[in-house]
C-alpha positions in Angstrom: -10.8 6.4 -14.6 -11.4 2.9 -13.0 -10.0 2.2 -9.6 -7.8 -0.9 -9.6 -6.6 -2.2 -6.2 -5.0 -5.6 -7.1 -3.0 -7.0 -10.0 -0.7 -9.8 -11.0 2.6 -8.9 -12.7 5.8 -10.5 -14.0 9.3 -9.2 -13.2 12.6 -10.2 -14.9 15.9 -8.9 -13.7 18.7 -8.4 -16.1 21.2 -11.2 -17.0 24.8 -10.7 -16.2 27.2 -10.1 -19.1 29.7 -12.7 -20.1 33.3 -12.5 -19.2 35.9 -12.1 -22.0 38.8 -14.4 -22.9 41.5 -12.3 -24.7 45.2 -11.6 -24.6 47.3 -8.5 -24.8 48.6 -8.1 -28.3 50.9 -5.1 -29.0 53.9 -4.6 -31.2 57.1 -5.4 -29.4 55.1 -6.9 -26.4 55.3 -10.6 -26.9 53.3 -12.9 -24.8 51.4 -10.0 -23.1 49.2 -12.2 -21.0 45.4 -12.4 -20.5 43.4 -9.1 -20.4 39.8 -10.2 -20.7 37.3 -8.0 -18.8 34.4 -9.0 -16.6 30.8 -8.9 -17.7 28.5 -6.3 -16.2 25.9 -7.1 -13.5 22.3 -7.3 -14.6 19.9 -4.6 -13.5 17.5 -5.1 -10.6 13.7 -4.7 -10.7 12.9 -2.2 -7.9 9.5 -1.3 -6.6 9.1 2.1 -4.9 6.1 3.5 -3.1 4.9 7.0 -3.8 2.0 9.1 -2.6 1.6 10.5 -6.1 -0.4 7.4 -7.1 -3.8 6.3 -5.7 -4.6 3.3 -7.9 -3.0 0.4 -9.7 -4.5 1.4 -13.0 -1.2 1.3 -14.8 -1.0 -2.5 -14.3 -4.0 -2.9 -16.7 -1.8 -1.7 -19.5 1.5 -3.2 -18.5 2.1 -6.5 -16.6 5.7 -7.3 -17.5 8.7 -5.4 -16.1 12.2 -6.2 -17.3 15.6 -4.7 -16.2 18.5 -4.3 -18.6 21.1 -7.0 -19.2 24.8 -6.5 -18.3 27.2 -5.8 -21.1 29.8 -8.4 -22.0 33.4 -7.8 -21.0 36.0 -6.9 -23.7 39.7 -7.1 -24.2 42.2 -4.7 -22.8 40.7 -5.3 -19.4 37.5 -3.5 -20.3 34.7 -4.5 -18.0 31.1 -4.5 -19.2 28.6 -1.9 -18.1 26.0 -2.8 -15.5 22.4 -3.3 -16.7 19.9 -0.5 -16.1 17.6 -1.0 -13.1 13.8 -1.1 -13.8 12.1 1.2 -11.3 8.4 0.6 -10.7 6.3 3.1 -8.8 3.3 2.0 -6.9 0.9 3.8 -4.5 2.0 4.0 -0.8 0.0 1.3 1.0 0.8 -1.5 -1.6 1.4 -5.0 -0.4 3.6 -7.3 -2.5 2.7 -11.0 -2.2 3.7 -14.4 -3.6 0.7 -15.3 -5.9 0.8 -19.0 -5.0 1.4 -19.1 -1.3 0.0 -15.6 -0.4 3.1 -14.9 1.6 3.6 -11.1 2.1 7.0 -10.2 0.7 6.9 -6.4 1.3 4.5 -3.9 2.8 5.2 -0.5 1.3 3.4 1.8 3.7 5.5 5.0 3.5 6.4 7.3 0.7 9.8 6.2 -0.6 9.7 2.7 0.7 11.7 0.3 -1.6 11.5 -3.4 -2.3 13.9 -5.2 -4.7 11.5 -7.6 -6.5 14.1 -9.3 -8.6 17.9 -9.3 -8.4 20.1 -9.1 -11.5 22.5 -11.8 -12.3 26.2 -11.4 -11.6 28.6 -10.8 -14.5 30.9 -13.5 -15.8 34.6 -13.4 -15.0 37.2 -12.6 -17.6 40.2 -14.9 -18.2 42.5 -12.6 -16.1 41.0 -14.2 -13.0 42.2 -17.7 -14.0 45.9 -16.8 -14.6 48.3 -18.6 -12.3 52.0 -19.6 -12.2 51.2 -22.9 -13.9 48.6 -21.5 -16.4 49.8 -18.2 -17.7 47.5 -18.3 -20.8 44.1 -19.2 -19.5 41.6 -19.5 -22.4 38.5 -19.7 -20.3 36.0 -17.1 -19.1 32.6 -17.6 -17.3 29.2 -16.7 -18.6 27.0 -14.2 -16.7 24.3 -15.6 -14.4 20.6 -15.2 -15.4 18.6 -12.6 -13.5 15.7 -13.6 -11.2 12.3 -13.9 -12.8 8.9 -14.5 -11.1 5.2 -13.6 -11.0 4.1 -11.4 -8.1 0.8 -10.1 -6.8 0.2 -6.6 -5.6 -2.7 -5.4 -3.4 -3.5 -1.9 -2.5 -4.7 -1.0 1.0 -5.7 2.7 1.0 -4.0 4.9 3.6 -6.6 7.2 5.0 -7.2 8.8 8.3 -10.9 8.2 8.4 -12.9 5.4 6.9 -16.6 5.5 6.3 -18.3 2.1 6.7 -22.0 1.1 6.6 -24.6 -1.0 5.0 -25.6 -0.1 1.4 -27.5 3.1 1.0 -26.7 4.4 4.6 -25.6 7.7 3.2 -21.8 7.4 3.1 -21.3 8.9 -0.3 -23.5 11.9 0.6 -21.5 12.4 3.8 -18.2 12.3 1.9 -19.5 15.0 -0.4 -20.3 17.2 2.6 -17.0 16.7 4.3 -14.8 17.1 1.3 -14.8 18.3 -2.3 -15.2 14.7 -3.6 -18.0 14.0 -6.0 -19.0 10.4 -5.6 -22.0 8.8 -7.3 -25.1 9.3 -5.2 -28.5 7.6 -5.9 -31.4 6.2 -4.1 -30.5 2.5 -4.5 -28.0 0.1 -3.0 -24.4 -0.3 -4.1 -24.0 3.0 -5.9 -20.4 3.0 -4.7 -18.6 0.0 -6.2 -15.0 1.2 -5.5 -13.4 3.2 -2.7 -13.7 7.0 -3.0 -11.2 9.4 -1.4 -11.7 13.0 -0.2 -9.7 15.5 1.7 -11.3 17.1 4.8 -9.8 20.6 5.6 -10.0 21.9 9.2 -9.7 25.6 10.2 -7.1 25.0 13.0 -5.7 21.5 12.3 -3.9 19.6 9.5 -6.2 18.2 6.8 -7.1 14.5 6.7 -7.9 11.9 4.1 -11.4 10.3 4.2 -12.1 7.0 2.4 -15.7 6.0 1.5 -15.6 2.2 1.5 -18.2 0.4 -0.6 -21.2 -0.8 1.4 -20.9 -4.2 3.1 -23.5 -6.9 3.6 -23.8 -9.8 6.0 -21.1 -12.4 5.1 -18.7 -9.9 3.6 -15.9 -11.1 5.8 -16.2 -14.5 4.0 -16.2 -12.9 0.6 -20.0 -12.4 0.1 -20.9 -9.4 -2.0 -17.9 -7.0 -2.4 -16.3 -9.0 0.5 -12.5 -8.5 0.8 -12.5 -6.1 -2.1 -13.4 -3.4 0.4 -12.6 -4.7 3.8 -8.8 -4.6 3.4 -9.0 -0.8 2.7 -10.1 0.0 6.3 -7.1 -1.8 7.9 -4.9 1.3 7.8 -7.5 3.9 8.9 -7.1 5.6 12.3 -10.8 6.4 12.8 -13.9 4.5 11.6 -17.3 6.2 11.2 -20.0 3.6 11.4 -22.9 5.1 9.4 -26.4 3.8 10.1 -29.7 4.8 8.7 -32.1 5.8 11.6 -35.0 5.2 9.2 -34.2 1.5 9.1 -36.8 -0.7 10.7 -34.0 -3.1 11.7 -31.6 -0.5 13.1 -30.2 -2.8 15.9 -29.7 -5.6 13.4 -27.9 -3.3 11.0 -25.5 -2.2 13.7 -24.9 -5.8 14.8 -24.1 -6.9 11.2 -21.7 -4.1 10.8 -19.8 -4.9 14.0 -19.8 -8.7 13.4 -18.4 -8.3 9.9 -15.6 -6.1 11.1 -14.8 -8.5 14.0 -14.9 -11.6 11.7 -12.5 -10.0 9.2 -10.0 -8.7 11.8 -10.4 -8.2 15.5 -8.0 -5.2 15.5 -10.6 -3.2 13.5 -12.8 -3.0 16.6 -9.9 -1.6 18.6 -9.7 1.4 16.4 -11.4 4.7 17.5 -14.8 4.7 16.0 -18.0 6.8 16.1 -21.5 5.7 15.5 -23.0 8.2 13.1 -26.8 8.3 13.2 -27.7 9.6 9.7 -30.9 10.9 8.3 -32.1 12.4 11.6 -34.2 14.9 9.6 -36.5 12.0 8.5 -37.7 10.8 12.0 -39.5 12.4 15.0 -37.3 13.9 17.8 -38.9 11.5 20.3 -37.9 8.4 18.3 -34.4 9.9 17.8 -34.0 10.2 21.6 -35.0 6.6 22.1 -32.4 5.4 19.5 -29.7 7.6 21.0 -30.5 6.2 24.5 -30.4 2.7 23.2 -26.9 3.0 21.7 -25.5 5.2 24.5 -26.3 2.4 26.9 -24.1 0.1 24.8 -21.1 2.5 25.2 -21.2 3.9 21.6 -19.7 7.3 20.9 -22.7 8.9 19.0 -22.8 11.7 16.5 -26.2 12.7 15.0 -26.2 14.1 11.5 -28.2 14.6 8.4 -25.8 14.3 5.5 -28.5 15.6 3.2 -29.3 18.9 5.0 -25.9 19.3 6.7 -27.2 19.1 10.3 -24.5 18.0 12.7 -21.7 18.1 10.1 -19.8 20.8 12.0 -20.0 18.9 15.3 -18.6 15.8 13.5 -15.8 17.8 12.0 -14.8 19.1 15.4 -14.8 15.6 16.9 -12.7 14.3 14.0 -10.2 17.1 14.4 -9.8 16.7 18.1 -9.4 12.9 17.8 -6.9 13.1 15.0 -4.8 15.6 16.9 -4.8 13.3 19.9 -3.7 10.4 17.7 -0.9 12.5 16.3 0.2 13.6 19.7 0.2 9.9 21.0 2.3 8.8 17.9 4.8 11.6 18.6 5.1 10.6 22.2 5.7 7.0 21.3 8.3 7.9 18.7 10.2 10.1 21.2 10.0 7.3 23.9 11.4 4.8 21.3 14.3 7.2 20.5 15.0 7.7 24.2 15.1 3.9 24.7 17.4 3.4 21.7 19.7 6.1 23.1 19.8 4.6 26.6 20.7 1.2 25.1 23.7 2.6 23.4 25.2 4.3 26.4 28.0 2.6 28.2 27.7 1.6 31.8 30.3 3.3 34.1 
């Protein structure tokens, strides 16, 4: 199944039902007065985030979403039924935008987050609302209002704990297959990964985490060159970045510089994330050369992990580092949440 991470779609909320102009007519009840009911309200178009979905593939087959119209009011003070809401489910991590201005209308990060994309029209008023002392037989009723309709754009930013980034053919797909049960396409040529791949890494004594293999970037990706923004937005929500470099490369320093520059050019916050420099394919070079490479990057302050994704060397050490770092992240988030609750509680206390 293809991976779809952006789409354009049309939403139409339900129209309100019309109000009714009628009068009470019963035997032995002359001049019974107005009894027209109100029209029902049109249904809303609601977007709800869910962790059950991982792609926007459904938008390839359906791009128009319409809620139900409200039912017209009837005589005997019978109000019309409200129109049925249209509930759309999208993957957690979806961003809803205005297609023309690019303005972000909603960022649905968590499971269960809701955004009302289009509001239904109000129902019309029956003639009972227009009765007065001077007009006891109003013969007017209002029409229901039309529901909102608009085009919207949706973009998916994957929610993963760990993101794998690197130049084409650096070994990211092979590493993902070693860390999880994912089965990405692996071959000895650039750009074998043309869409993000997800895998789940299980630890022995810690909660599992989600790993995203992001398609290889090239110089100029932050300006849209190559796969460009198609992949870059998917690393915005990750907690840890693994920068995969091929130690066999004759331009190793340049490869690392390109990687850092593209992340910085796209969004400075990416470089503030916890990241490890993963020296891959260590089985292909001499130990002396590997020590020189390690010394070079250590002097730059890089947190280095040496692995061979092909043979599995260093994979366990990488898993331990990831588990420890993620546990620290979770503990920090818990402390921040508790501190925020304490501050909120103290603000609500009265001063004696």
